[in-house]
TITIPA-178944 format. One line per 3 residues: for each residue x, y, z of C-alpha. Coordinates in steps of 0.2 Angstrom, whole numbers. Layout:
X/Y/Z | ...
REM end
This chain:
93/-45/-66 | 78/-49/-54 | 91/-60/-43
101/-44/-40 | 87/-34/-35 | 82/-47/-23
99/-47/-15 | 98/-29/-13 | 81/-29/-6
86/-43/6 | 101/-34/12 | 91/-18/15
76/-25/23 | 78/-44/29 | 94/-43/39
85/-33/53 | 71/-44/55 | 81/-62/53
82/-71/70 | 68/-63/76 | 52/-74/75
39/-61/78 | 47/-47/67 | 42/-40/50
47/-27/38 | 37/-12/42 | 32/0/55
24/-4/71 | 8/4/66 | -9/-6/64
-9/-8/45 | 3/-22/43 | -7/-33/55
-22/-30/45 | -13/-36/29 | -7/-51/39
-25/-55/43 | -30/-52/24 | -16/-64/19
-24/-78/30 | -42/-73/27 | -43/-76/8
-36/-94/7 | -46/-97/24 | -63/-92/16
-60/-100/0 | -55/-116/8 | -71/-116/19
-82/-111/5 | -86/-94/12 | -89/-78/3
-72/-70/4 | -80/-53/2 | -91/-54/17
-81/-57/33 | -93/-62/47 | -79/-66/59
-75/-48/63 | -87/-34/68 | -100/-47/73
-115/-46/70 | -113/-36/55 | -97/-42/47
-87/-32/36 | -87/-30/17 | -69/-34/12
-71/-25/-5 | -71/-9/5 | -53/-11/13
-37/-12/4 | -40/-31/1 | -24/-38/-8
-34/-53/-15 | -20/-55/-28 | -5/-56/-16
-15/-66/-4 | -19/-80/-15 | -2/-80/-23
5/-82/-6 | -6/-95/0 | 6/-110/0
18/-98/11 | 4/-93/22 | -2/-111/24
17/-118/28 | 24/-103/38 | 8/-92/42
4/-74/38 | 18/-66/46 | 31/-76/34
20/-71/19 | 20/-53/24 | 39/-54/25
42/-62/9 | 30/-51/0 | 37/-35/8
55/-40/4 | 51/-46/-14 | 41/-30/-18
56/-18/-22 | 63/-31/-33 | 48/-36/-42
44/-17/-45 | 62/-13/-50 | 62/-29/-62
46/-23/-72 | 54/-6/-73 | 70/-13/-79
60/-22/-93 | 52/-6/-98 | 68/4/-97
77/-10/-108 | 65/-9/-122 | 66/10/-124
85/11/-120 | 91/-5/-129 | 105/-5/-116
106/-17/-101 | 116/-7/-87 | 107/9/-90
91/-1/-88 | 97/-9/-72 | 99/9/-65
83/14/-71 | 74/-1/-63 | 84/2/-47
77/20/-46 | 60/15/-48 | 60/-1/-37
70/8/-23 | 63/25/-25 | 58/35/-10
40/32/-13 | 44/13/-12 | 54/13/4
41/26/12 | 27/13/8 | 38/-2/14
33/5/32 | 17/-4/30 | 7/-2/16
8/-19/7 | -5/-15/-6 | 6/1/-11
23/-7/-13 | 18/-18/-27 | 15/-7/-42
25/-20/-53 | 11/-20/-66 | 11/-1/-70
28/-2/-81 | 21/-18/-89 | 6/-9/-94
16/5/-102 | 28/-8/-110 | 12/-17/-118
5/0/-125 | 22/4/-132 | 24/-13/-140
7/-12/-148 | 10/6/-154 | 26/0/-163
16/-15/-170 | 27/-28/-161 | 12/-37/-153
-5/-41/-162 | -22/-34/-156 | -28/-50/-149
-13/-54/-139 | -12/-36/-133 | -30/-36/-126
-28/-52/-117 | -10/-47/-109 | -16/-30/-105
-31/-36/-96 | -21/-48/-86 | -9/-34/-81
-24/-23/-76 | -32/-37/-67 | -16/-40/-57
-14/-22/-53 | -33/-21/-47 | -30/-36/-36
-16/-27/-27 | -22/-9/-25 | -38/-1/-33
-30/16/-28 | -14/12/-40 | -27/4/-53
-38/21/-54 | -23/34/-54 | -14/23/-67
-30/23/-78 | -33/42/-77 | -14/46/-80
-11/33/-93 | -27/37/-102 | -22/56/-102
-5/52/-109 | -12/41/-123 | -24/54/-129
-11/67/-128 | 1/56/-139 | -13/54/-152
-14/73/-153 | 4/76/-154 | 10/62/-165
9/62/-184 | 3/49/-196 | 6/34/-196
10/33/-178 | -6/43/-174 | -17/30/-182
-8/16/-172 | -10/26/-156 | -28/28/-158
-31/10/-162 | -21/6/-147 | -33/17/-136
-48/8/-143 | -39/-10/-139 | -35/-3/-122
-53/1/-119 | -57/-17/-124 | -44/-24/-112
-53/-13/-98 | -69/-21/-104 | -63/-38/-101
-55/-33/-84 | -72/-26/-78 | -80/-43/-81
-67/-52/-71 | -67/-40/-56 | -86/-37/-57
-88/-47/-40 | -76/-35/-32 | -85/-20/-39
-102/-26/-34 | -98/-28/-16 | -89/-12/-16
-105/-2/-21 | -119/-13/-13 | -115/-13/5
-115/4/14 | -101/8/26 | -97/25/33
-87/34/21 | -68/33/22 | -61/51/25
-43/53/18 | -36/71/21 | -29/75/4
-23/92/11 | -13/84/25 | -7/70/13
1/81/0 | 19/83/-5 | 27/99/1
36/109/-12 | 52/108/-3 | 50/89/0
56/86/-18 | 73/94/-12 | 74/90/6
77/72/11 | 67/65/27 | 72/52/39
70/37/28 | 85/43/17 | 102/40/24
111/55/16 | 109/72/24 | 92/68/34
100/73/51 | 105/89/44 | 88/95/39
77/85/52 | 69/101/58 | 65/106/40
57/90/35 | 47/89/52 | 37/102/45
30/93/31 | 12/89/33 | 12/71/26
18/58/38 | 34/48/35 | 27/33/25
19/45/13 | 35/57/10 | 39/48/-6
42/64/-17 | 61/67/-12 | 70/66/-28
86/76/-23 | 97/88/-32 | 108/76/-42
93/67/-49 | 86/85/-53 | 102/90/-62
102/74/-72 | 84/76/-77 | 86/93/-82
102/88/-93 | 92/74/-101 | 78/87/-106
90/100/-113 | 100/87/-123 | 85/78/-131
73/93/-132 | 70/90/-150 | 62/73/-147
43/71/-145 | 47/56/-131 | 56/68/-121
42/80/-119 | 29/66/-116 | 40/61/-101
42/79/-95 | 22/80/-96 | 21/64/-87
33/70/-73 | 25/87/-72 | 7/80/-71
13/68/-57 | 21/82/-48 | 7/94/-48
-5/80/-43 | 7/76/-29 | 6/94/-22
-13/91/-18 | -27/103/-18 | -16/118/-11
2/121/-12 | 12/119/4 | 29/127/8
36/121/25 | 19/114/30 | 11/131/27
-2/135/12 | 5/147/1 | -8/144/-14
-26/138/-9 | -32/132/-25 | -23/118/-34
-29/105/-48 | -32/91/-35 | -47/100/-28
-57/93/-44 | -52/75/-38 | -58/79/-21
-75/80/-28 | -76/65/-38 | -82/48/-32
-70/34/-28 | -55/44/-33 | -57/57/-19
-51/43/-7 | -33/43/-15 | -19/52/-7
-11/65/-19 | 6/62/-13 | 5/44/-18
4/50/-37 | 22/54/-38 | 23/35/-41
21/39/-58 | 34/53/-58 | 47/41/-52
43/30/-67 | 46/44/-79 | 62/49/-70
68/30/-71 | 66/30/-89 | 74/47/-91
89/41/-82 | 90/24/-92 | 89/34/-109
102/47/-103 | 115/34/-98 | 112/24/-114
116/40/-124 | 135/37/-120 | 146/49/-129
163/55/-124 | 155/61/-107 | 150/44/-103
161/42/-87 | 154/58/-80 | 136/52/-84
139/37/-74 | 147/46/-60 | 132/57/-58
121/42/-58 | 132/35/-44 | 129/52/-35
110/50/-38 | 110/32/-31 | 120/37/-15
109/53/-12 | 94/41/-12 | 100/27/-2
88/21/11 | 92/24/30 | 93/6/33
98/8/51 | 82/17/55 | 68/7/66
55/14/53 | 55/-5/44 | 56/-15/60
39/-20/67 | 34/-34/79 | 18/-44/81
11/-48/99 | 11/-67/96 | 7/-76/111
7/-96/113 | -11/-96/120 | -17/-92/102
-3/-100/92 | -7/-117/100 | -23/-126/105
-22/-118/122 | -35/-105/117 | -48/-118/116
-47/-120/135 | -52/-101/138 | -63/-99/122
-76/-109/115 | -73/-112/97 | -84/-102/85
-90/-91/99 | -89/-72/99 | -75/-63/108
-74/-45/112 | -56/-39/115 | -52/-23/126
-35/-15/124 | -27/-25/111 | -28/-13/97
-24/-21/80 | -15/-36/88 | -31/-45/90
-31/-48/71 | -15/-58/73 | -22/-67/87
-37/-72/77 | -27/-77/62 | -16/-88/73
-31/-98/78 | -36/-100/60 | -51/-90/64
-56/-101/77 | -67/-88/86 | -76/-72/80
-73/-55/85 | -86/-42/90 | -73/-28/85
-57/-28/76 | -46/-17/66 | -51/-15/48
-47/3/45 | -66/8/45 | -81/4/55
-96/-5/48 | -113/3/51 | -115/1/69
-128/6/81 | -117/7/96 | -108/23/102
-92/25/90 | -84/33/105 | -86/18/116
-80/7/103 | -64/17/100 | -61/17/119
-64/-2/120 | -51/-4/106 | -38/6/115
-43/0/133 | -46/17/139 | -64/15/144
-70/27/158 | -81/23/173 | -95/32/165
-94/20/150 | -100/5/160 | -117/5/155
-114/8/137 | -99/-5/137 | -111/-18/145
-123/-15/130 | -109/-16/118 | -105/-33/125
-123/-39/124 | -126/-31/107 | -112/-42/99
-117/-58/108 | -100/-59/116 | -97/-75/126
-79/-70/130 | -71/-53/134 | -52/-53/134
-43/-39/143 | -26/-33/142 | -17/-31/159
-17/-12/160 | -36/-10/156 | -42/-25/168
-48/-15/183 | -62/-5/176 | -68/-18/164
-69/-31/179 | -80/-18/188 | -91/-15/173
-94/-34/169 | -97/-39/187 | -115/-39/187
-114/-52/173 | -105/-64/185 | -91/-69/173
-79/-83/176 | -61/-78/175 | -45/-86/169
-28/-78/166 | -16/-83/153 | 0/-74/148
-5/-56/155 | -23/-58/147 | -39/-60/157
-52/-70/150 | -69/-67/156 | -82/-81/151
-99/-73/152 | -115/-84/156 | -127/-87/142
REM end
């Protein structure tokens, strides 16, 4: 079944980037460039016996603590052979295209265990792997499109409660699953822990003996698995809490699901998006985060599932999981068409908690999609005389959620230049020296990775700033290449504070920068529209 999901993912996402060597699956925002850089950084650091958590090749002289980023060590290490042979752009594309297939396959395994039926499980796996959550995050969040270990964690818990797996094997396997998810996304790991823990406790309360005894024992064994996980990931946790950085501010209010977002398709969905584009435009979350759209057909299916199986405890656990994910996705306040209608919602509690407050509410609906996928698989597997009608409705669900593959949302490009992709850079940059780039945005991360980290950067794009004595405004304007004449003294101090030997200036920003650095008497060279200013020591 995995091969089938891969073929679908390939048809959806790969075809638009085939034959375009600088293209990738994802939007043109800065985040994909950071993930490509990370795909190159982890194997480079380990191969050169460097501490991978402390990257001193960006934000010189401080460097950056990688543990504070969405660092994807797991995917980076798994993809090392691809990165070595084809580069980080190829690795990124392979992982992005494989993500829905992998996620769908693990959901299929969970659905198959519960439904005992193949084709209904295929549909359930597809709904999770190709949900609007997944296709939204495909726009550039490599860490969030690989929640493949979430269904596996649920599957292991169910097998342990049922007595199909021994205690020791359960602890070991669950620890491996938890470590795997932690190595991809600490955000999904944290929300999975809170949600899954809550459901297990609830199951212990609602079930009767002897199932309750098995659930309670599973909770203790899961705690042991978390203990093993904590030991393995302790270096990551250590660097997370021992190196201060300015706090990352995520606006939970803006990144919440709109109540109508569950019913109204956005531009990432093929069917009906053009008819309601004005309505969807009023949602506060950006396109990549609008993963809560379920659609009327799936809601009808889920409602029928609940009514026909209302006497089963498993049904209500699924309903509670779906309701919890929905309420969490709505965030700290209820929005309707972008306007706050109720100002106090449960997520306000999480906004005050350490670590978890950085999570975005709308992303929690990932777990709502898993509950819906299981519901669909169980509903289809029940068959009966209305089996054909059930499959017709399931087909309508799939059509209503079909991604808008013709959109440019999932087609990005990198600014790959031969001067960096070959040894030409050595003629204008001294290997190992510090470089400050003006007006490059996040592209500089690709340029540095292309040289196999042959030079260090006085800036960079890492999603956050390290502690810095310089004016953040000047740093930002350097990044975007919009320095003002009044910035000249501060910019020169910035160049000198990082110890830059070379300043690279993009075409549109060259005039003001040349004037600002004229007192330093730099030597000039031009390569492919970039001005290289070699500064005397």
